[in-house]
C-alpha positions in Angstrom: 106.6 106.5 125.8 102.9 106.0 126.8 102.4 109.7 127.3 104.0 110.4 123.9 101.8 107.9 122.1 98.7 109.3 123.9 99.7 112.8 122.8 100.0 111.8 119.2 96.6 110.0 119.2 95.0 113.1 120.8 96.6 115.2 118.1 95.3 112.9 115.4 91.8 113.0 116.9 91.9 116.8 116.8 93.2 116.7 113.2 90.3 114.4 112.2 87.7 116.8 113.7 89.3 119.8 112.0 89.3 118.2 108.6 85.8 116.8 108.7 86.8 113.1 109.3 84.0 111.6 111.3 84.8 108.5 113.4 81.9 106.8 115.1 81.8 106.9 119.0 81.3 103.1 118.7 85.0 102.7 117.7 88.0 103.0 120.0 91.4 103.8 118.3 93.8 101.9 120.6 97.5 102.8 120.4 100.3 100.8 122.1 104.1 100.8 121.8 104.9 98.8 118.8 107.9 96.7 117.6 111.2 98.2 116.6 109.7 99.4 113.3 106.7 101.2 114.5 106.4 104.2 116.9 102.8 103.2 117.5 100.8 99.9 117.1 97.2 100.9 116.4 94.1 98.8 116.3 90.4 99.6 116.0 88.1 98.0 118.5 84.3 98.1 118.8 82.9 99.7 122.0 79.5 98.2 121.4 77.9 95.7 119.1 78.1 96.7 115.4 75.5 95.6 112.9 75.7 95.2 109.1 75.1 98.5 107.4 76.4 100.7 110.3 78.5 103.6 109.0 81.5 103.9 111.3 83.5 106.5 109.5 83.0 109.3 107.0 86.2 110.7 105.3 86.2 113.7 103.0 88.3 113.1 99.9 90.0 116.4 100.5 91.4 115.0 103.8 93.1 112.2 101.8 96.8 112.8 100.9 96.8 112.4 97.1 98.8 113.9 94.3 95.8 116.2 93.7 95.5 117.5 97.3 99.2 117.7 98.2 101.1 121.0 98.3 103.4 119.3 95.8 100.6 118.9 93.3 102.0 121.3 90.7 105.5 120.0 91.0 104.5 116.3 90.6 102.2 117.1 87.7 104.9 119.2 85.9 107.2 116.2 86.2 104.5 114.0 84.9 104.8 111.5 87.6 101.8 109.2 87.6 100.5 106.3 89.7 102.1 105.5 93.0 105.4 107.1 92.0 103.7 110.5 92.1 102.0 109.7 95.5 105.4 108.6 96.9 106.9 112.0 96.0 103.9 113.8 97.4 104.2 111.9 100.7 107.9 112.7 100.9 107.2 116.4 100.3 104.5 116.5 103.0 106.8 114.8 105.5 109.5 117.3 104.7 107.2 120.2 105.6 107.0 119.0 109.2 104.3 120.9 111.2 103.6 123.1 108.2 102.0 120.1 106.4 98.3 119.8 106.3 98.7 116.1 107.3 101.3 116.6 110.1 99.3 115.0 112.9 98.2 112.2 110.7 101.8 111.5 109.6 102.9 111.6 113.2 101.0 108.4 114.0 102.3 106.5 111.0 105.5 104.3 111.3 108.6 105.8 109.6 108.4 102.9 107.2 107.0 99.4 106.8 109.3 96.4 107.3 108.8 94.9 103.9 111.6 92.6 102.7 112.7 95.0 100.0 114.1 97.1 102.9 116.0 94.1 104.5 119.7 93.8 104.2 121.2 91.2 101.8 122.4 89.2 104.7 119.0 89.2 106.3 117.3 88.0 103.1 119.9 85.3 102.6 119.6 84.0 106.1 115.9 84.4 106.7 114.2 83.9 103.3 116.4 81.2 101.7 114.2 78.9 99.5 111.0 81.0 99.9 109.2 82.8 97.1 110.7 86.1 98.3 114.3 85.1 98.1 114.5 86.3 94.5 113.7 89.9 95.3 116.4 92.5 94.8 116.7 94.9 97.8 119.2 97.1 95.9 116.6 98.3 93.4 115.9 101.5 95.5 118.8 103.6 96.8 117.4 106.7 98.4 116.4 106.1 102.0 113.6 108.6 102.1 112.1 107.3 98.9 112.3 103.8 100.2 110.5 104.7 103.4 107.8 106.6 101.6 107.4 103.8 99.0 106.9 101.2 101.7 104.1 103.3 103.3 102.4 103.8 100.0 102.7 100.2 99.0 101.1 99.0 102.2 98.7 101.7 103.1 97.3 103.5 100.1 93.8 103.1 98.7 92.4 103.8 95.3 90.2 106.9 96.0 88.7 107.5 92.6 89.6 108.1 89.0 90.3 111.8 89.6 92.4 111.6 92.7 94.0 108.2 91.9 95.5 106.4 94.9 96.1 108.2 98.2 96.8 107.9 101.9 93.4 107.8 103.6 93.6 108.8 107.3 91.6 106.6 109.7 90.8 104.0 107.0 94.4 102.8 107.0 94.3 102.1 110.8 92.1 99.0 110.4 94.2 95.9 110.6 94.0 93.1 108.1 92.4 89.7 108.5 92.4 87.2 105.6 88.9 86.4 104.3 87.3 88.1 107.4 86.3 91.6 106.4 84.3 93.5 109.0 84.4 96.9 107.4 84.2 98.0 103.8 85.6 101.1 102.1 83.1 102.9 99.9 82.4 106.3 98.3 79.3 108.3 98.7 78.0 111.4 97.0 77.3 114.4 99.1 74.4 115.4 96.8 72.7 112.1 96.0 74.0 110.1 99.0 74.1 107.0 96.7 76.8 104.5 97.5 79.4 103.7 94.9 82.3 101.3 95.3 85.7 102.9 95.8 88.0 100.0 95.1 87.0 96.9 96.9 87.8 97.5 100.5 91.5 96.6 99.9 94.5 98.7 100.2 95.8 99.9 96.9 98.9 97.7 97.0 96.8 94.7 96.1 96.7 95.9 92.5 99.1 94.1 90.2 100.0 97.3 88.3 100.4 100.5 90.3 100.9 102.6 87.2 104.3 104.0 88.2 105.3 104.7 84.6 102.0 106.3 83.5 102.1 110.1 83.3 99.1 112.1 84.6 96.8 113.0 81.8 97.1 116.8 80.9 93.4 117.3 80.9 93.2 116.4 84.6 95.9 118.9 85.6 94.6 121.4 88.2 95.6 122.7 91.6 93.9 122.4 94.9 93.8 125.2 97.4 94.4 122.9 100.3 93.1 123.5 103.8 89.9 121.8 105.0 87.7 123.0 102.1 85.6 120.0 101.0 84.7 121.4 97.5 86.2 119.5 94.6 87.8 121.0 91.6 85.4 121.7 88.7 87.4 119.3 86.6 86.5 116.4 88.9 83.2 115.9 87.2 80.5 114.0 89.1 82.9 112.2 91.5 81.6 111.9 95.1 83.2 114.0 97.8 83.2 111.5 100.8 84.5 108.1 101.6 82.8 105.8 104.1 83.7 102.8 106.2 80.6 100.6 106.5 80.2 97.5 108.7 79.6 94.4 106.5 79.6 91.8 109.3 78.2 92.0 112.8 81.0 92.8 115.4 80.7 92.1 119.1 81.6 94.8 121.6 85.2 94.6 122.7 86.5 92.9 119.6 88.8 94.3 117.0 87.3 95.6 113.7 89.2 94.3 110.7 89.5 95.3 107.1 90.9 92.9 104.5 93.6 93.6 101.9 92.4 90.6 99.9 92.7 86.8 99.8 96.5 86.8 99.9 99.0 84.2 100.8 101.8 84.8 103.2 104.4 85.5 100.5 102.2 88.4 99.2 101.4 89.7 102.7 105.0 89.7 103.8 106.2 91.3 100.5 103.6 94.0 100.4 102.7 94.7 104.0 105.6 93.3 106.1 103.6 90.6 108.1 102.2 87.1 107.8 99.4 85.0 109.2 99.9 81.5 110.6 97.8 78.8 108.9 96.9 81.1 106.0 94.5 79.1 103.7 95.5 81.2 100.7 99.1 80.1 100.8 100.5 78.5 97.7 103.9 77.1 96.7 105.5 77.8 93.3 107.5 75.2 91.6 109.7 76.6 88.8 109.8 75.0 85.4 113.6 75.1 85.7 113.3 72.5 88.5 111.2 70.2 86.3 113.7 70.6 83.5 116.5 69.7 85.8 114.6 66.6 86.9 114.0 65.5 83.3 117.7 66.0 82.4 118.7 63.8 85.4 116.8 60.9 83.8 116.8 61.5 80.1 118.9 63.0 77.4 118.7 66.7 76.4 117.1 65.7 73.1 114.5 63.6 74.8 113.5 66.4 77.2 113.5 69.1 74.5 111.2 67.0 72.2 108.8 66.2 74.9 108.6 69.8 76.1 107.9 70.9 72.5 104.9 68.5 72.2 103.6 69.8 75.5 103.8 73.3 74.1 102.1 72.2 70.9 99.2 70.9 72.9 98.9 74.6 74.1 100.0 74.0 77.7 102.1 76.4 79.8 102.8 77.2 83.4 102.1 80.5 85.1 104.2 83.2 83.8 105.7 86.1 85.8 108.3 88.5 84.3 111.0 86.1 83.0 110.0 83.0 84.9 107.6 80.2 84.3 106.3 78.1 87.2 103.5 75.8 88.5 101.3 76.4 91.5 100.9 73.9 94.2 97.8 74.6 96.2 97.5 74.9 100.0 96.3 71.2 100.0 99.3 70.0 98.0 97.5 69.6 94.7 99.6 70.5 91.6 98.3 72.2 88.5 97.1 69.9 85.8 99.6 71.5 83.4 102.4 70.0 85.5 100.9 66.6 85.5 100.4 66.6 81.8 104.1 67.6 81.3 105.3 64.8 83.6 103.1 62.3 81.8 104.5 63.3 78.4 108.0 63.2 79.7 107.5 59.6 80.9 105.6 58.3 77.9 107.1 55.2 76.3 108.9 56.0 73.1 106.3 54.2 70.9 103.3 56.1 72.4 105.2 59.4 72.3 106.0 58.8 68.6 102.3 58.2 67.9 101.4 61.4 69.7 104.0 63.4 67.9 102.8 62.0 64.5 99.2 62.8 65.3 100.0 66.3 66.2 102.1 66.8 63.1 99.5 65.4 60.8 96.3 66.9 62.1 97.2 69.2 64.9 95.0 67.1 67.2 95.5 64.3 69.7 94.6 61.0 68.2 91.5 59.5 69.8 93.2 56.6 71.6 92.6 55.9 75.3 96.2 56.5 76.2 96.6 59.8 74.3 93.2 61.5 74.0 93.3 62.4 77.7 96.1 64.9 77.0 93.7 67.2 75.1 93.1 70.4 77.1 89.4 70.3 76.2 89.0 67.2 78.4 90.0 69.1 81.5 87.5 71.9 80.7 84.7 69.3 80.4 83.0 68.5 83.7 82.1 65.1 82.3 85.6 64.0 81.4 87.8 66.0 83.7 88.1 63.9 86.8 88.6 60.6 84.9 91.3 62.2 82.8 93.1 63.6 85.8 93.2 60.2 87.5 94.6 58.6 84.4 97.5 61.1 84.5 98.6 59.9 88.0 100.6 56.9 86.9 103.2 55.4 89.1 105.9 57.2 87.2 104.2 60.6 87.6 103.7 60.1 91.3 107.4 59.3 91.7 108.3 62.3 89.7 106.2 64.5 92.0 108.1 63.1 95.0 111.4 63.9 93.3 110.3 67.4 92.5 109.1 67.9 96.1 112.6 66.9 97.3 114.3 69.3 94.8 112.0 72.2 96.0 112.7 71.3 99.6 116.4 71.5 99.1 116.2 75.2 98.4 115.6 75.9 102.1 119.1 74.8 103.1 120.2 72.2 105.6 117.8 73.1 108.4 114.7 70.8 108.6 111.1 71.7 108.9 111.3 70.7 112.6 114.2 73.0 113.1 112.1 75.9 111.6 109.2 75.0 113.9 111.4 75.0 116.9 112.9 78.4 116.0 109.4 79.7 115.4 108.2 78.7 118.9 111.1 80.6 120.4 110.7 83.7 118.3 108.5 86.8 118.9 106.8 89.0 116.4 107.5 91.9 118.7 111.2 91.5 119.5 112.3 90.0 116.2 109.5 90.5 113.5 111.8 89.6 110.6 112.7 86.2 112.0 109.1 85.5 113.1 107.4 86.4 109.8 110.1 84.7 107.6 109.7 81.5 109.6 106.0 81.7 109.2 106.4 81.9 105.5 109.1 79.1 105.4 107.0 76.7 107.5 103.8 77.4 105.5 105.6 76.6 102.2 107.3 73.5 103.6 104.1 72.1 104.9 102.6 72.5 101.4 105.6 70.4 100.2 104.6 67.8 102.8 101.1 67.8 101.4 102.4 67.4 97.9 104.3 64.3 99.0 101.2 62.9 100.6 99.2 63.6 97.4 101.9 62.0 95.3 102.0 58.9 97.5 98.2 58.4 97.5 97.2 60.0 94.3 94.0 61.0 96.0 92.2 64.3 96.0 90.5 66.5 93.4 93.0 68.2 91.1 92.5 71.8 90.3 93.0 73.2 86.8 94.6 76.5 86.2 93.1 77.2 82.8 91.6 80.7 82.5 92.3 83.5 85.0 94.5 82.6 88.0 93.7 84.6 91.1 97.0 83.9 92.9 100.2 84.7 91.2 103.8 84.9 91.9 104.5 88.0 94.0 105.2 91.1 91.9 107.6 93.9 93.0 106.1 97.0 94.5 
C-alpha cells in the first residue's frame, strides 16, 4: 500500500512539472493510507518557516479541469449544461478516459468520492443523524453512482477559477486541508502580462457558494473549444482574464507544521454536508429551531385561535424567522443566545389578553405600536437602535419567556432520540475518525448541537448575556443541498 501511494504521488509530481504547475520546495506533499473512503490521505506541510507574502504555488488555468479545458467541452456546451452540473459531467468524462485523460495522474490521487451524508444509506442517516440539522436530507435525490461520486468531488473540491472558466478542479490547490478561521494560504489569480494580483474567489472551495448555478446554461457567446495539452495560451474569447493562479501565504507558518486553507467560517452541519468531516468545538456551530416547534408549544398551552391571532400580529410587526426552501426557523448561536425575533414572538404569545388587544388595536388603527412602556419595545426599530436595543431585549426576557425557552429546548432535545448527551459523549470517546468516520463525525455534530441546547437552557435560566439580532444579512444559514 505504501509503495502504491508513493508511486501515485511521484506520478502526480511529474504531472505537475509537465503541465507547468509550480510547487514551492518549501512544501512537502505528504501522503498516507487514508480511511475506508480515501485511497490516499494527503496533507501539505512546511519544510521551513513561511512568511506572509510567500508564493508557494503557481497553477496555470489550463491545468485546471474545467468545462472549458475538458475533452468533453463541446459535448457539455452543446447540451447547455452550466455551473457545477457541467463540471460534474466533464469530470466523469475525464475519469472514463483513464490514462488517456490529460488529468489522469491528478485523478489518481483523488478519493473515488467524498463521504458526504447524501451518499449515506437511509439506515445510516436514521441511526447516526437523528435530530441533527442534516436528518432532513434526501439521499435518494441522485441515482447514478458515477454521477454521485463525481458530484461529491465537485461539491467538496472545486474552486471558482474565473468568469470565463467558471468553477473547476484545481490540482495542488485542493490538497490543502481546511481549518476553520485559520487560513495560512490564500487562492488568488495573477496576470502573466501585468503580474497584478486579482482575487479568484476568496480562498474557499467553490462549494461554499449558496448557488452553484446547476440550472444555468452556458452563454452562447462564451462557447469555444480548447486544444488541450499543456498549452498555457487562453482562447481569444477569454478577454483579459489572467492565465495563472497562485497560492500565497497569508500567515506565518513554522517549519514542520501543516499549511491550511479555509473553506469559510462554517459550522459542523455545513462542513459535514459539503465536505464529509467535522471539527470538535467549532465556534461557528449554530442550532436551528423550527417555527413548527414553536407553534406546537403554543398549541399545547393556548387555543388555535389564540396562537393564530398572535402569530398574525407578529407578522404585521414585520418579523419573521430565517427562511430556507419551505421551512422557517430561528437560529440559536454557539453561546446559546436565540434570535430576537424568537423572543418577540414568545413575548407576544404570552401577553395578557388586555395588553394584546391594545397592541392589536394600535396596529389596526395606525400600523404602529402604541408608545406605551409595555408595547413600544416590540417595534423592530428599537432593536436597530444602539441606544434602545439592550434595554428592550432585557424587557423581553420575562419569566414566561424564559420558561418558554426551556420548554422549546426540551422539545428540540427530544428529536435526538432516547440516548442522552452523556451517551453520545461516551460513544464519541470510543469512536475513531479512521475506522468509522461516519459515526465519529455524526457524533461530533450531535454533541455540538446538544451542547448549544444546554447553553440555551442556561441562558433561559439566567436571562444573562447579550442577545444578537438577526436583522439584515445572516451569514450562517440552514444547510442547502449540493
